[in-house]
N, C-alpha and C positions, 0 to 999 in steps of 0.2 A: 553104289548107284544112287545118285542124288534123287529125292522125291520131290516133285514139283507139281503144285497145283496152279492150274492156269486159269485166272480168274476172270469173267468178261461180264460187264454189266450191259444191259440191253435195254432199249426202248423203242418199240414199234419200226424195229429194222429187220424183219424176219430174213429178208434177202441178203443183206448185209451178213447178218449172223449165220446163214446157212452155208455162205461163201468162206468165212473164218472157220466154222467147224469143219468144213471139207479140206482147209489147208492144214488144219491141226491134225488131221487124220493121214496127211502125207508127210509129217516130220519125220526127218531123218536124225534120230538122237538116242543117245544110249541112257537117257533119263526113264524115271519111271514116272509116267504123267497121269494126272487127274485133272479133269476140266469141270470147272465150276461155272454156272450160269446164274446171274440175278436178273429176274426180268422185273422191271419197275412198272409194268402195264397189269395191274390187277384186273381190268376189264375185259380186255381181248387175250392178253397173255399169249400173244403168238410166237414169242420167244420160248417160253416153257413148254408149249405144246410142239413145237418143232424138236426140241430135246428129247421129249418122251417118245416121239415117233423115231429118231434117228437111235434112241436106246432099244427100242423094241426090235430094231434092224440089225444090231449087233455092231454098234460103233465102235471103233479101234478102241479107243480109251475109256476107263470109267467116267462116266459122264452124270452130274449131279445137276439139278437145277431148282432154284427156290423162286418164288413170287415175294416180291418187296413192294408191301402196299403204300409206304410212306415215300411220296414223291421226292425225289432229287438224287443227283449223282452221288452226294456223300452217304445217304443211307444205303445206296446199292453197294457202294465200295465196302462200307463197314460191314455189311452182311456177306460179302464175299470172303473178306479178311477174316470174319468171326468162324465162317464154315471152314475155311482152310486150315486154321491153327487148332480148330477142335480136332483135327486128325493129328495125333502125336506123332505121326511118320513125316508129315510135311516138314521139308527143309526149306524150301523156296516158295514164294508166291509170285507167280508171273502175271502180268496184268495186259490185257489187250482190249481194246474198244471195238464195238460191233461193226465200226466201219473201217476196220483194219484186217490185213490178214498176213501172217508171216511167211518168210521163205522157208524151205526145207530144213536148213542147218540154223535157222534163227535161235533156237532154245540152247543148243549147244554152244553157240557161240557167245550168247550171254554167259552161259556157266563158266565158260573158259575165261571170260574178262573177270569174273566174280573171283575164280580162283587165283587168277594172275596178281589182282589188286587187292583182295580180301576186302572188299567194298561191301557195304550194308546195303546199296542199292546200285543197280546197273541199268543204264537205259541206252536202246538200240536207236539205230537211225530210221527215221521214216521218209519214205518217198510217197509223193501224192501222185494218184491217177484221176484223171478228168473224165467226166462223160462228155465234155466238150472242150474243145482247146481255148484255154482262158487268155484273154489280152496279155501283151506284154507288160503293161503297166501293173499288173498282179504281183509280179514277182518279188517284191519286197513285203507283201502282206502276210500277216500270220493265218495259220490254217490252210494256207494253199502253197506256200513256200517249202521245199524240201528242209527237213531238219538232219542236218548232219553235223558231226564235230569228229576229230581225230580220236581213235582209240586210246584209253588210258585214264588216269586219275582226273576227276573233274570237280569243280568248287559247287557246281548247283545243276539240277536236272531241269526238263522241260516237259511238264506233263505227265499224267500217269499212263498213258498209252504207250505200249511197247516198254516195260521195265521188269525188272527181277529183282525182288527184295528179299533179303534172307530172313526166317524166322526170328532170329536174334535180334536185328533191327527193328521189326515189328513188336517184339516182346518187350522192347525197352519203353516203348510209348503206353500212356494211359489211355483207356478207351474214351470216347470213340477216336478211332485211328484218323477219321477225316471228320471235320468239323461241320456239324449240320447247318451252321450259320451260312455257309457257301453252296448249299443245297441246288440252288436253280441259277446262281450267279457266276459259278465257276471260281477258281481260285482254291478249292479244296485240295488240289494235287501240290500247289506252288506252297501252301500252308502245311502240308503233310511233310514235304522236302524239308522245310524250315524246321519243323519239330524233329525229324530225324537228324537232322545236322546239330542242333541243340542238345540231344541225348548222346551225340558223341559218334554218330554214323558217319561214315566216309561213301564218296559217291564214285563212280567210274563211267565211261561212254564206251561202247562197242560199236564202231562203225560197220563193223561185219555183221551183226545182227539186225538185218533189215526187215522191216515190216513195211506193206503198203498200206495207203488210206485212200478210201475213194472221197472225191469231192463230186458232189451233185451240182447240175446246172443252176440250182438255186443260190449256190456259194461262190458263183464267178461274176458277180455284178459288183459294182461300185456300192450300192446301198447296203449290200452284207457284207463287204470288205471294211466299210467305214463302221458299221454297228459292231463288227469282231474286234475293231482297233479300240473303240469305246468301251467295249465289254472288258478287255484285257486291263486298260488303264483303270476302270473301275475296281476290278478285283485285285489287281496288284495293290492298290493303294488301300484297299480294306484289309489285305494280309498285312501291309506296311504298319497300319495303325493299329491292328490287333496287338503287335509286340512292343506297344508304347515306347517309340522311338524317341531318342534325345532332341532336346530343343535343336542342336545342331543339325541332326538328321532331316528334321523336319523343315528346317530351313532351305537345305540342299535340295529337298524335293521341291519345295515352293520356287524356287530359281529355276529348276528345270522346266516346271509348268510355266513360268512366266516367259521364260525363253522361247518354249514351242509357240505361245501365244503370239508373240512378238515377232519371231522370225518364220514361222512356217506359213504365213500369208505371204511374206516378202518373197520366200522361195517358191510359192506357188505361181506369182506373179513374174518372176524373173526366168521362170522355166517354162515360157508359153509356148515352146516348139518341142519339149520333151515330156511327153505323157508319163513316163515312169517317175520321173523326179517330181512331178506335179501330184501324181498320186501318193508318193511317198510324204509329201509336205502335207497333204491332206490328211495321211495316216496319223503323222505325228501330232497334227491339231486335234484330231479326235480322241486320240489316246490320252492327250493333255486334259481334254475336256470330261472324259471319263473319271480320271483322277481326281478333277476338281469337284466333280459331282459327290465323289466317295467323302471328301473333306466335309461335305454338308451333309452327310448321312445319306444319300441318295444310293440304292443298290439296284443294278441292273441284272435283271434275271434273264440272260442270253438263252440258257438251257430250257427255258420255257416252251421253246420251238424245237421240233425235230426235223433235220435235215435228211435227204435221201431215205429208202427204204431197205 
């Protein structure tokens, strides 16, 4: 029977965390599960308090919660991994975010894909649920568009929500597992996957291991969507630069950025009657702007603001 630690970072989303913990209590799995929570709010610590209350009422799984005073998602993820690996029985660490919740067979499907592929890390698909129906133009934007791929080996994964990582893969990395340089700006997950890959780990995807993610009404505006595109461009470029790319790789990125600045305005104007294509042109432009800013040393701290409850 595999021993799985389900690791959840949380910050001022007690309602989302409660929904997630309720879904985990309904898992249909043969695995032995422990749930770990790291609350990044040392002032209110609503997530920590919720876990204490649930444990006192006899929560289905062993439930441990810690408070992480150092702000930033990297610090919280590092605390979770450290706590998980401190238990010598832990075989796998599964990660979910506090605005997500899994379907009942989620964990067994991740485990099945890992067994099939022997991957160091497996990601499941994420379907987005909205408080209010979004406009059609948002379908191309990150953070609101469903994330799905065919099951099987994968070259790279997308984000640290809904993933399963083997203990062996985690122990290949030197600490900290998640780089604190990406604490509030995002990109700590992309950097983590890059390091795993360099350490020899392989990846896989399970389209059947579905988790849902809540999208608050503050995230279905053009302003938020463009900030998100800028943030992704900024963090992706910071990760790219961290690995000291060759001159040829740098030149290729500069060509992509220049192309976005040149052609995105043209696409925007040429699609006057197609809102989705006009929005996609803006997305490409803002992402290029984020990359350009990173080249000049600017870091955009997207996660300084929390959306949802």
